[in-house]
VOBA-1610 file (N, C-alpha, C; in pm, whole numbers, padded with zeros to 5 digits, always signed):
BEGIN
Met+00084-00120+00000Met+00000+00000+00000Met+00088+00125+00000Pro+00061+00222-00088Pro+00145+00342-00095Pro+00144+00421+00035Cys+00257+00485+00064Cys+00268+00574+00178Cys+00265+00719+00129Gln+00212+00808+00210Gln+00208+00949+00172Gln+00323+01024+00239Val+00390+01107+00158Val+00494+01195+00210Val+00446+01339+00197Thr+00453+01413+00305Thr+00420+01556+00304Thr+00548+01635+00328Ile+00570+01735+00244Ile+00692+01815+00253Ile+00662+01945+00327Arg+00744+01977+00424Arg+00740+02107+00489Arg+00862+02186+00445Pro+00850+02319+00427Pro+00734+02402+00460Pro+00632+02418+00347Ser+00656+02358+00230Ser+00570+02386+00115Ser+00430+02328+00127Gly+00416+02216+00202Gly+00287+02149+00210Gly+00259+02055+00095His+00351+02044+00000His+00335+01950-00111His+00331+01807-00059Ser+00260+01721-00127Ser+00256+01580-00086Ser+00258+01490-00209Phe+00305+01367-00189Phe+00312+01268-00296Phe+00310+01129-00234His+00293+01029-00317His+00284+00891-00268His+00407+00811-00311Val+00450+00724-00221Val+00566+00638-00243Val+00519+00494-00250Gln+00553+00426-00358Gln+00520+00286-00371Gln+00616+00200-00287Ala+00580+00077-00267Ala+00654-00011-00176Ala+00800-00029-00216Asp+00829-00024-00345Asp+00966-00050-00391Asp+01044+00079-00416Glu+00993+00193-00371Glu+01056+00321-00403Glu+01117+00388-00280Thr+01221+00468-00306Thr+01272+00557-00203Thr+01195+00689-00210Val+01212+00771-00108Val+01144+00901-00106Val+01184+00984-00227Leu+01313+00985-00260Leu+01361+01067-00372Leu+01304+01018-00505Val+01310+00889-00529Val+01259+00835-00657Val+01113+00872-00675Ala+01034+00857-00570Ala+00891+00888-00580Ala+00869+01038-00602Ala+00946+01121-00533Ala+00932+01265-00547Ala+00961+01308-00691Leu+01070+01258-00747Leu+01105+01294-00884Leu+01001+01242-00982Arg+00950+01121-00956Arg+00848+01065-01045Arg+00722+01151-01046Glu+00688+01209-00931Glu+00567+01289-00922Glu+00592+01438-00944Gly+00715+01473-00988Gly+00740+01610-01029Gly+00785+01706-00921Phe+00836+01653-00809Phe+00886+01738-00702Phe+01038+01730-00698Gly+01102+01845-00711Gly+01248+01848-00720Gly+01315+01858-00586Leu+01340+01744-00521Leu+01417+01743-00398Leu+01566+01752-00433Ala+01641+01817-00345Ala+01786+01825-00366Ala+01846+01685-00362Tyr+01939+01657-00453Tyr+02007+01527-00451Tyr+02135+01532-00533Gly+02221+01433-00509Gly+02345+01422-00583Gly+02365+01280-00633Cys+02429+01196-00549Cys+02474+01064-00596Cys+02362+00963-00615Arg+02254+00974-00542Arg+02141+00881-00544Arg+02173+00744-00484Asn+02282+00733-00409Asn+02315+00602-00349Asn+02360+00611-00204Gly+02327+00719-00135Gly+02356+00729+00007Gly+02498+00764+00043Ala+02574+00817-00052Ala+02715+00841-00026Ala+02756+00988-00016Cys+02673+01081-00064Cys+02720+01220-00072Cys+02654+01314+00027Gly+02532+01287+00071Gly+02465+01372+00169Gly+02387+01488+00114Ser+02383+01504-00019Ser+02314+01619-00077Ser+02163+01617-00051Cys+02107+01497-00033Cys+01961+01485-00017Cys+01918+01482+00129Lys+02007+01518+00218Lys+01978+01509+00361Lys+01865+01605+00400Gly+01771+01555+00478Gly+01662+01637+00528Gly+01612+01583+00660Lys+01510+01648+00715Lys+01464+01612+00849Lys+01334+01532+00841Leu+01328+01428+00921Leu+01207+01348+00936Leu+01129+01405+01055Leu+01017+01471+01024Leu+00939+01538+01128Leu+00837+01446+01193Glu+00777+01358+01113Glu+00676+01265+01165Glu+00691+01132+01091Gly+00663+01022+01163Gly+00666+00890+01102Gly+00804+00825+01111Lys+00815+00709+01048Lys+00938+00630+01053Lys+00980+00590+00912Val+01111+00570+00895Val+01163+00524+00766Val+01265+00413+00789Asp+01284+00333+00685Asp+01401+00246+00676Asp+01512+00335+00619Tyr+01619+00357+00697Tyr+01720+00455+00658Tyr+01806+00409+00540Gly+01805+00282+00508Gly+01875+00234+00391Gly+02026+00227+00409Lys+02091+00171+00310Lys+02236+00158+00310Lys+02299+00293+00276His+02389+00340+00364His+02446+00473+00341His+02584+00484+00404Ser+02655+00589+00364Ser+02787+00617+00419Ser+02776+00687+00554Asp+02864+00651+00648Asp+02864+00714+00779Asp+02900+00862+00771Thr+02975+00900+00669Thr+03010+01041+00655Thr+02894+01122+00597Ala+02812+01058+00514Ala+02697+01128+00457Ala+02586+01146+00560Leu+02571+01049+00649Leu+02471+01057+00757Leu+02531+00990+00880Thr+02572+01071+00976Thr+02631+01016+01096Thr+02524+00959+01188Ala+02567+00878+01284Ala+02473+00821+01381Ala+02407+00932+01462Glu+02483+01039+01493Glu+02426+01151+01568Glu+02320+01224+01486Glu+02344+01242+01356Glu+02246+01307+01271Glu+02119+01224+01260Gln+02136+01092+01245Gln+02020+01005+01236Gln+01938+01010+01366Ala+02008+01009+01479Ala+01939+01018+01608Ala+01869+01153+01623Gly+01921+01255+01555Gly+01861+01387+01561Gly+01748+01409+01462Gly+01711+01302+01391Gly+01595+01311+01303Gly+01626+01332+01157Leu+01753+01326+01118Leu+01788+01346+00977Leu+01789+01213+00903Ala+01768+01220+00772Ala+01768+01102+00685Ala+01819+01142+00548Leu+01863+01042+00474Leu+01903+01062+00334Leu+01788+01012+00248Phe+01720+01104+00179Phe+01598+01066+00109Phe+01624+00986-00018Cys+01748+00979-00063Cys+01777+00897-00181Cys+01777+00749-00148Val+01792+00712-00020Val+01792+00571+00019Val+01684+00538+00122Ala+01623+00641+00181Ala+01520+00618+00284Ala+01389+00572+00221Arg+01326+00472+00285Arg+01196+00422+00242Arg+01096+00436+00356Pro+00980+00497+00331Pro+00883+00519+00439Pro+00828+00387+00495Leu+00805+00386+00624Leu+00739+00273+00691Leu+00600+00318+00735Gly+00530+00383+00647Gly+00402+00445+00678Gly+00405+00589+00630Asp+00299+00664+00654Asp+00295+00804+00614Asp+00399+00884+00694Ile+00465+00977+00626Ile+00568+01056+00692Ile+00555+01203+00654Val+00614+01289+00737Val+00626+01432+00709Val+00774+01466+00715Ile+00824+01531+00610Ile+00966+01563+00603Ile+00985+01713+00585Glu+01104+01758+00618Glu+01143+01898+00595Glu+01267+01897+00507Cys+01258+01963+00392Cys+01372+01965+00302Cys+01355+02078+00201Arg+01464+02106+00132Arg+01460+02206+00026Arg+01402+02145-00101Glu+01321+02221-00170Glu+01275+02181-00302Glu+01344+02268-00406Val+01374+02207-00520Val+01449+02275-00625Val+01359+02286-00747Ser+01300+02401-00765Ser+01201+02417-00872Ser+01263+02410-01011Ala+01391+02442-01024Ala+01455+02448-01156Ala+01458+02313-01227Ile+01453+02202-01152Ile+01459+02071-01216Ile+01322+02006-01232Lys+01218+02078-01186Lys+01085+02017-01179Lys+01038+01962-01313Asp+01059+02036-01420Asp+01006+01996-01551Asp+01112+01938-01644Gln+01230+01905-01589Gln+01334+01848-01675Gln+01294+01711-01726Gln+01328+01686-01850Gln+01303+01554-01908Gln+01430+01471-01901Ile+01423+01362-01826Ile+01538+01271-01816Ile+01528+01169-01928Lys+01634+01160-02008Lys+01634+01074-02126Lys+01742+00967-02116Ile+01718+00857-02187Ile+01823+00759-02213Ile+01859+00773-02361Leu+01986+00801-02388Leu+02029+00829-02524Leu+02160+00757-02558Pro+02178+00723-02684Pro+02308+00676-02729Pro+02396+00798-02761Cys+02525+00778-02761Cys+02617+00883-02804Cys+02743+00818-02862Arg+02809+00891-02949Arg+02930+00839-03011Arg+03052+00912-02954Val+03155+00837-02921Val+03279+00898-02873Val+03344+00973-02989Gln+03360+01103-02972Gln+03420+01185-03076Gln+03572+01193-03061Thr+03617+01230-02941Thr+03761+01240-02914Thr+03789+01192-02772Ile+03912+01147-02751Ile+03962+01113-02618Ile+04100+01178-02603Asp+04109+01275-02515Asp+04237+01341-02487Asp+04278+01308-02345Lys+04411+01304-02321Lys+04462+01272-02188Lys+04557+01382-02142Pro+04499+01489-02081Pro+04582+01601-02036Pro+04670+01568-01915Ala+04644+01456-01851Ala+04726+01405-01741Ala+04730+01254-01755Pro+04830+01189-01697Pro+04841+01043-01714Pro+04718+00966-01667Asp+04646+01018-01569Asp+04531+00946-01515Asp+04398+01018-01540Val+04394+01111-01635Val+04271+01183-01666Val+04243+01178-01816Ala+04121+01139-01851Ala+04076+01140-01990Ala+03964+01242-02004Val+03978+01328-02105Val+03872+01422-02140Val+03805+01368-02265Ile+03680+01327-02251Ile+03608+01259-02359Ile+03497+01349-02411Thr+03492+01367-02542Thr+03380+01439-02602Thr+03287+01337-02666Leu+03157+01361-02649Leu+03052+01270-02693Leu+02957+01344-02786Lys+02917+01279-02893Lys+02824+01340-02988Lys+02690+01268-02980Leu+02584+01346-02964Leu+02449+01291-02960Leu+02398+01266-03102Pro+02292+01187-03116Pro+02229+01172-03248Pro+02188+01308-03303Ala+02186+01320-03434Ala+02165+01450-03500Ala+02036+01517-03459Asn+01933+01441-03428Asn+01802+01501-03396Asn+01778+01514-03246Glu+01882+01496-03164Glu+01865+01500-03019Glu+01945+01615-02957Arg+01886+01677-02858Arg+01954+01774-02774Arg+01912+01747-02630Met+02003+01766-02537Met+01968+01745-02398Met+01967+01878-02325Gln+01856+01910-02265Gln+01844+02032-02187Gln+01893+02004-02045Tyr+01993+02078-02000Tyr+02046+02055-01866Tyr+02096+02186-01809Leu+02127+02185-01681Leu+02178+02302-01611Leu+02327+02283-01586Ala+02403+02392-01597Ala+02547+02384-01577Ala+02580+02329-01438Gly+02648+02215-01434Gly+02683+02149-01308Gly+02620+02013-01293Gln+02516+01982-01372Gln+02450+01852-01360Gln+02535+01739-01421Tyr+02489+01615-01400Tyr+02566+01500-01446Tyr+02480+01403-01525Ile+02548+01311-01593Ile+02483+01199-01662Ile+02533+01069-01601Glu+02459+00962-01624Glu+02502+00828-01582Glu+02529+00744-01706Ile+02653+00702-01721Ile+02689+00609-01828Ile+02632+00472-01793Leu+02557+00411-01886Leu+02494+00282-01863Leu+02584+00172-01915Leu+02630+00085-01826Leu+02719-00023-01864Leu+02640-00149-01899Lys+02706-00240-01967Lys+02635-00358-02019Lys+02583-00449-01909Asp+02646-00447-01792Asp+02601-00535-01683Asp+02492-00472-01599Gly+02441-00356-01643Gly+02336-00289-01569Gly+02386-00186-01470Lys+02516-00183-01446Lys+02571-00084-01353Lys+02577+00052-01422Arg+02595+00155-01339Arg+02598+00293-01388Arg+02721+00363-01331Arg+02773+00459-01406Arg+02881+00542-01358Arg+02847+00688-01388Ser+02860+00772-01288Ser+02817+00911-01299Ser+02934+01002-01336Tyr+02908+01092-01433Tyr+03008+01190-01474Tyr+02940+01323-01503Ser+02996+01428-01447Ser+02943+01562-01470Ser+02973+01607-01612Met+02881+01685-01666Met+02906+01747-01796Met+02995+01867-01776Ala+03106+01870-01846Ala+03207+01974-01827Ala+03189+02091-01922Asn+03090+02084-02010Asn+03062+02195-02100Asn+02933+02263-02058Ala+02928+02395-02082Ala+02809+02472-02048Ala+02694+02436-02143Pro+02570+02453-02100Pro+02455+02411-02182Pro+02447+02477-02319His+02497+02601-02332His+02489+02668-02462His+02584+02606-02563Asp+02687+02537-02515Asp+02790+02479-02601Asp+02766+02329-02611Asp+02653+02290-02672Asp+02609+02151-02662Asp+02623+02072-02792Asp+02703+02121-02887Asp+02727+02040-03007Asp+02792+01907-02969Leu+02884+01914-02873Leu+02948+01795-02818Leu+02938+01804-02666Met+02916+01691-02601Met+02920+01685-02455Met+03058+01641-02411Gln+03104+01696-02299Gln+03238+01664-02250Gln+03229+01609-02109Ile+03299+01499-02083Ile+03312+01445-01948Ile+03460+01424-01917His+03494+01432-01788His+03632+01413-01742His+03637+01286-01658Val+03721+01192-01695Val+03727+01061-01629Val+03864+01040-01568Arg+03869+01021-01436Arg+03996+00987-01371Arg+04010+00835-01365His+04130+00786-01397His+04153+00641-01398His+04170+00589-01255Leu+04086+00496-01217Leu+04099+00425-01090Leu+04131+00280-01123Glu+04246+00232-01080Glu+04288+00095-01110Glu+04181-00005-01065Gly+04140-00090-01156Gly+04037-00189-01125Gly+03897-00137-01145Gly+03883-00010-01179Gly+03751+00049-01201Gly+03688-00008-01327Leu+03566-00054-01317Leu+03500-00123-01428Leu+03496-00037-01553Phe+03455+00089-01540Phe+03445+00177-01657Phe+03577+00247-01687Thr+03648+00290-01583Thr+03770+00366-01610Thr+03880+00279-01672Asp+03888+00151-01633Asp+03983+00062-01701Asp+03949+00050-01849His+03821+00041-01878His+03777+00033-02019His+03815+00161-02094Val+03794+00276-02030Val+03827+00404-02095Val+03975+00410-02128Phe+04060+00371-02034Phe+04204+00389-02053Phe+04270+00276-02131Asn+04202+00162-02144Asn+04264+00049-02213Asn+04199+00013-02347Lys+04070+00044-02363Lys+03999-00006-02481Lys+03919+00099-02558Leu+03865+00198-02488Leu+03774+00292-02552Leu+03845+00369-02663Lys+03777+00387-02775Lys+03836+00459-02888Lys+03730+00545-02956Ala+03776+00637-03037Ala+03685+00724-03112Ala+03588+00640-03195Arg+03465+00686-03202Arg+03354+00626-03276Arg+03286+00512-03200Asp+03335+00474-03085Asp+03263+00377-03002Asp+03130+00438-02956Ile+03033+00352-02934Ile+02900+00397-02891Ile+02882+00369-02741Leu+02834+00470-02669Leu+02798+00456-02528Leu+02651+00494-02512Arg+02591+00455-02401Arg+02455+00496-02368Arg+02458+00564-02231Phe+02373+00664-02215Phe+02369+00734-02088Phe+02227+00777-02056Glu+02207+00810-01928Glu+02080+00866-01882Glu+02108+01000-01814Gly+02022+01098-01841Gly+02040+01227-01776Gly+01943+01330-01830Pro+01950+01450-01777Pro+02045+01496-01674Pro+01997+01462-01533His+02094+01459-01440His+02064+01431-01300His+02130+01535-01211Gly+02079+01544-01089Gly+02144+01623-00985Gly+02089+01763-00968Thr+02116+01818-00849Thr+02073+01955-00817Thr+02193+02043-00787Phe+02309+02005-00839Phe+02429+02089-00829Phe+02435+02172-00956Phe+02398+02299-00945Phe+02402+02388-01061Phe+02405+02532-01011Leu+02440+02623-01099Leu+02450+02764-01063Leu+02312+02823-01031Arg+02301+02883-00913Arg+02178+02953-00875Arg+02186+03096-00928Glu+02118+03119-01039Glu+02129+03248-01106Glu+02042+03356-01044Asp+01957+03320-00949Asp+01870+03419-00885Asp+01939+03491-00770Ser+02066+03459-00744Ser+02141+03523-00636Ser+02242+03622-00694Gln+02275+03724-00616Gln+02379+03819-00652Gln+02503+03803-00564Lys+02504+03701-00481Lys+02617+03683-00389Lys+02743+03642-00465Pro+02860+03688-00418Pro+02985+03638-00477Pro+03000+03490-00447Met+03078+03422-00531Met+03088+03276-00523Met+03230+03230-00496Val+03242+03130-00411Val+03365+03053-00398Val+03340+02919-00466Leu+03423+02887-00563Leu+03415+02760-00637Leu+03529+02672-00589Leu+03496+02553-00543Leu+03594+02466-00477Leu+03596+02331-00548Ala+03713+02291-00598Ala+03722+02164-00672Ala+03846+02088-00630Ser+03832+01956-00626Ser+03950+01869-00613Ser+03949+01772-00731Gly+04065+01753-00793Gly+04077+01660-00904Gly+03979+01689-01016Thr+03910+01582-01062Thr+03814+01597-01172Thr+03683+01659-01125Gly+03675+01699-00998Gly+03565+01783-00955Gly+03565+01917-01027Phe+03673+01944-01099Phe+03680+02063-01183Phe+03576+02060-01296Ala+03533+01941-01339Ala+03446+01931-01457Ala+03317+02012-01444Pro+03233+01991-01341Pro+03111+02071-01333Pro+03139+02217-01300Ile+03248+02244-01229Ile+03287+02382-01202Ile+03319+02453-01333Lys+03387+02383-01423Lys+03416+02439-01556Lys+03287+02477-01627Ala+03187+02389-01623Ala+03059+02418-01688Ala+02993+02540-01625Ile+02998+02551-01493Ile+02937+02664-01423Ile+03007+02795-01461Val+03140+02793-01462Val+03214+02915-01496Val+03184+02957-01640Glu+03190+02863-01733Glu+03167+02898-01873Glu+03024+02946-01896His+02930+02889-01823His+02791+02935-01833His+02779+03078-01780Ala+02839+03105-01665Ala+02831+03238-01605Ala+02895+03343-01696Leu+03008+03310-01754Leu+03076+03406-01843Leu+02994+03428-01970His+02935+03320-02022His+02852+03332-02143His+02730+03419-02118Lys+02671+03405-01999Lys+02550+03481-01967Lys+02581+03625-01923Gly+02707+03661-01913Gly+02743+03795-01870Gly+02720+03820-01722Ile+02720+03714-01643Ile+02702+03727-01498Ile+02827+03791-01439Thr+02808+03899-01364Thr+02923+03977-01315Thr+02956+03949-01168Arg+02889+03855-01105Arg+02922+03820-00967Arg+03068+03775-00958His+03135+03811-00851His+03274+03770-00833His+03280+03619-00809Met+03376+03555-00874Met+03398+03411-00861Met+03544+03387-00826Thr+03569+03310-00722Thr+03705+03271-00688Thr+03712+03119-00690Leu+03793+03066-00778Leu+03809+02921-00794Leu+03932+02874-00719Tyr+03912+02780-00628Tyr+04020+02708-00562Tyr+04018+02565-00617Trp+04126+02527-00684Trp+04135+02393-00744Trp+04253+02321-00681Gly+04225+02208-00616Gly+04328+02135-00545Gly+04364+02002-00609Gly+04491+01967-00599Gly+04541+01838-00644Gly+04660+01798-00560Arg+04697+01671-00570Arg+04815+01626-00495Arg+04944+01681-00554Arg+04950+01682-00688Arg+05067+01734-00758Arg+05019+01828-00869Pro+05107+01913-00921Pro+05064+02009-01023Pro+04996+01945-01143Gln+05037+01824-01183Gln+04978+01760-01300Gln+04830+01726-01279Asp+04786+01721-01153Asp+04645+01694-01125Asp+04556+01811-01165Leu+04613+01929-01179Leu+04538+02047-01225Leu+04549+02050-01376Tyr+04480+01958-01439Tyr+04504+01920-01578Tyr+04456+02022-01681Met+04379+02121-01636Met+04340+02232-01725Met+04377+02365-01660Asp+04493+02366-01598Asp+04542+02485-01528Asp+04547+02606-01622Glu+04591+02586-01745Glu+04602+02697-01840Glu+04467+02761-01868Leu+04362+02680-01877Leu+04228+02733-01901Leu+04184+02821-01785Ala+04204+02774-01662Ala+04165+02852-01545Ala+04244+02983-01538Arg+04372+02978-01572Arg+04453+03100-01573Arg+04404+03196-01683His+04360+03140-01795His+04306+03223-01903His+04180+03296-01858Trp+04089+03226-01789Trp+03969+03292-01737Trp+04008+03409-01647Ala+04107+03387-01559Ala+04147+03492-01465Ala+04208+03612-01538Ala+04281+03584-01646Ala+04345+03693-01722Ala+04243+03774-01801Gln+04136+03708-01846Gln+04040+03772-01936Gln+03920+03834-01866His+03893+03794-01741His+03770+03837-01675His+03801+03891-01535Gln+03774+04019-01516Gln+03808+04086-01392Gln+03738+04026-01271Gln+03618+03971-01291Gln+03541+03919-01178Gln+03584+03777-01138Phe+03680+03720-01210Phe+03720+03582-01184Phe+03863+03576-01129Lys+03882+03500-01021Lys+04014+03479-00962Lys+04040+03329-00949Tyr+04163+03290-00969Tyr+04200+03148-00965Tyr+04312+03125-00865Val+04292+03027-00776Val+04393+02991-00676Val+04419+02841-00685Pro+04529+02800-00750Pro+04563+02658-00751Pro+04630+02617-00621Val+04598+02496-00573Val+04652+02448-00445Val+04703+02305-00465Val+04827+02279-00426Val+04888+02146-00442Val+04931+02095-00305Ser+04883+01977-00269Ser+04905+01928-00132Ser+05032+01846-00114Asp+05076+01774-00217Asp+05188+01681-00201Asp+05290+01697-00312Ala+05331+01818-00339Ala+05429+01842-00445Ala+05563+01776-00411Leu+05628+01724-00513Leu+05761+01666-00499Leu+05866+01770-00536Pro+05990+01751-00492Pro+06094+01849-00526Pro+06106+01876-00676Glu+06089+01772-00756Glu+06102+01791-00901Glu+05987+01872-00961Asp+05878+01889-00886Asp+05768+01971-00935Asp+05799+02121-00931Ala+05895+02158-00845Ala+05933+02299-00830Ala+05808+02386-00808Trp+05717+02338-00723Trp+05592+02409-00700Trp+05614+02526-00604Ala+05577+02645-00646Ala+05597+02764-00564Ala+05464+02824-00517Gly+05353+02754-00545Gly+05221+02807-00511Gly+05172+02761-00376Arg+05041+02767-00357Arg+04979+02733-00230Arg+04985+02583-00205Gly+04988+02546-00077Gly+04992+02405-00040Gly+04885+02373+00063Gly+04883+02245+00105Gly+04787+02202+00207Gly+04653+02162+00148Phe+04554+02147+00237Phe+04419+02109+00193Phe+04353+02227+00122Val+04286+02199+00012Val+04231+02307-00070Val+04125+02387+00006His+04042+02321+00087His+03938+02397+00156His+03996+02485+00267Arg+04114+02447+00321Arg+04178+02531+00422Arg+04235+02658+00359Ala+04269+02653+00231Ala+04314+02774+00162Ala+04202+02877+00157Val+04079+02829+00137Val+03963+02920+00138Val+03949+02983+00276Ile+03961+02903+00380Ile+03949+02953+00517Ile+04057+03056+00547Asp+04177+03033+00497Asp+04286+03129+00517Asp+04257+03263+00450Asp+04189+03259+00337Asp+04168+03381+00258Asp+04039+03455+00291Phe+03940+03386+00349Phe+03810+03446+00373Phe+03776+03440+00522Pro+03791+03552+00594Pro+03756+03550+00737Pro+03607+03538+00763Asp+03525+03570+00660Asp+03380+03569+00678Asp+03315+03527+00546Leu+03242+03415+00548Leu+03173+03366+00429Leu+03022+03385+00440Ser+02978+03463+00535Ser+02834+03474+00559Ser+02759+03536+00442Gly+02827+03610+00355Gly+02762+03672+00241Gly+02792+03605+00109Tyr+02838+03479+00113Tyr+02882+03408-00007Tyr+02796+03286-00038Gln+02808+03240-00161Gln+02766+03105-00199Gln+02891+03023-00227Val+02887+02895-00190Val+02998+02804-00217Val+02947+02689-00304Tyr+03022+02658-00408Tyr+02995+02544-00495Tyr+03117+02452-00486Ala+03100+02334-00426Ala+03212+02244-00399Ala+03191+02111-00470Cys+03296+02062-00533Cys+03285+01936-00605Cys+03417+01861-00601Gly+03407+01729-00575Gly+03526+01646-00571Gly+03511+01533-00473Ala+03620+01497-00409Ala+03622+01383-00317Ala+03529+01408-00199Pro+03453+01306-00155Pro+03361+01324-00043Pro+03426+01381+00082Val+03550+01339+00112Val+03616+01387+00233Val+03640+01538+00225Met+03674+01589+00106Met+03694+01733+00089Met+03562+01807+00101Val+03459+01755+00036Val+03328+01822+00038Val+03274+01831+00180Glu+03282+01721+00255Glu+03229+01722+00391Glu+03311+01811+00484Ala+03443+01813+00465Ala+03527+01901+00547Ala+03493+02047+00520Ala+03472+02080+00393Ala+03437+02217+00357Ala+03300+02254+00413Arg+03204+02164+00399Arg+03070+02190+00451Arg+03076+02219+00602Arg+03148+02138+00674Arg+03157+02152+00820Arg+03235+02279+00861Asp+03354+02295+00804Asp+03442+02401+00850Asp+03399+02540+00803Phe+03341+02549+00683Phe+03296+02680+00637Phe+03182+02732+00725Ala+03094+02641+00768Ala+02984+02682+00855Ala+03035+02715+00995Ala+03120+02628+01049Ala+03164+02643+01188Ala+03264+02756+01206Glu+03353+02774+01109Glu+03463+02869+01127Glu+03445+03000+01051Arg+03361+02998+00947Arg+03350+03117+00863Arg+03205+03161+00840Ala+03112+03107+00919Ala+02972+03153+00922Ala+02901+03141+00787Leu+02940+03045+00704Leu+02867+03023+00579Leu+02729+02968+00610Pro+02622+03030+00561Pro+02489+02972+00582Pro+02480+02834+00518Pro+02432+02734+00589Pro+02427+02598+00533Pro+02352+02590+00402Glu+02248+02672+00385Glu+02169+02667+00262Glu+02242+02728+00142Glu+02358+02792+00166Glu+02435+02848+00055Glu+02556+02762+00019Phe+02558+02640+00070Phe+02663+02544+00033Phe+02604+02441-00061Tyr+02649+02442-00185Tyr+02601+02350-00287Tyr+02716+02256-00322Ala+02687+02126-00329Ala+02797+02031-00343Ala+02761+01912-00429Asp+02863+01856-00488Asp+02854+01731-00562Asp+02975+01649-00524Ala+02956+01547-00439Ala+03067+01462-00395Ala+03082+01345-00490Phe+03201+01328-00547Phe+03227+01219-00641Phe+03256+01091-00564Thr+03164+00997-00571Thr+03182+00871-00500Thr+03235+00764-00595Thr+03316+00673-00540Thr+03376+00565-00618Thr+03319+00432-00574Glu+03357+00325-00645Glu+03316+00190-00604Glu+03365+00159-00463Ala+03484+00208-00428Ala+03538+00184-00295Ala+03453+00253-00189Asp+03407+00376-00219Asp+03319+00446-00125Asp+03192+00367-00103Leu+03134+00315-00210Leu+03008+00241-00200Leu+03027+00110-00124Ala+03143+00047-00140Ala+03170-00081-00074Ala+03177-00066+00078Glu+03210+00055+00126Glu+03224+00078+00270Glu+03092+00111+00338Met+02984+00128+00261Met+02858+00170+00321Met+02792+00057+00397Lys+02717+00097+00503Lys+02646-00002+00585Lys+02511-00035+00523
//
């Protein structure tokens, strides 16, 4: 028997079937709840359970701690109602009418700007276009039914070819294929767009853009979209890697900074070797933001990359720099290893 979910403060309600999570049912019925990974690993869909009970589902301890769960929080991408419930969460109207499609695409080019990074361009069928927001992602559909998520690295206006950035993880089902077998003209299938990580254009607040590794991909889309639209809000990009080669499009970011007065770029390298001759910033990338900004209360933050970086930034920016929690937007890139550790 379906369960009813009521959302506060909007008062919207929808029904969840026995085999559905709260998020799946909400999206099916046209309600845009905030979400990212859809598998309990990133925490983007976290909200409060005001009334009723849920099966909390399999999730990462970092995405939902035991203390948070005891305090009434849940991850709606994996939570299943055990009866009628009332929840409190943000709704995202911008994705309400998006059409999620399954489409084939042809690999156009594969470039490797770093030894462990592939930049892949994909061409859609001639009669297809995908409407998406800068920062959203697609899921590559693999033959065994598994999926792998990759952010679109190109802005929506530049949609002749779609671009994704793939970091090689040894033993990774899709990444091993990309680095060992994938070639131009191969056909892939994907579903999208997904996610609620995108530029909020209704705000005038200055932005801190925070990326680690290939978390640069959706940040690139956001920056290019903002520049294309003539958005004049100040943007400061902090891009972190272990070594300089991890900042695989460093020249592009420097070009943005040289050409646009409202854009600033701060590269951060945590584990440079002597042969790197690195003279720039070091340490954790989110701590560089804390060093530079004594007060984030008037800012928006867009963070993308490793879950540990995203969660550290979420926690420390709020606790140490007064960032309003509702102005922290994030997309945590989860791996097979992250999923394997979930309870």
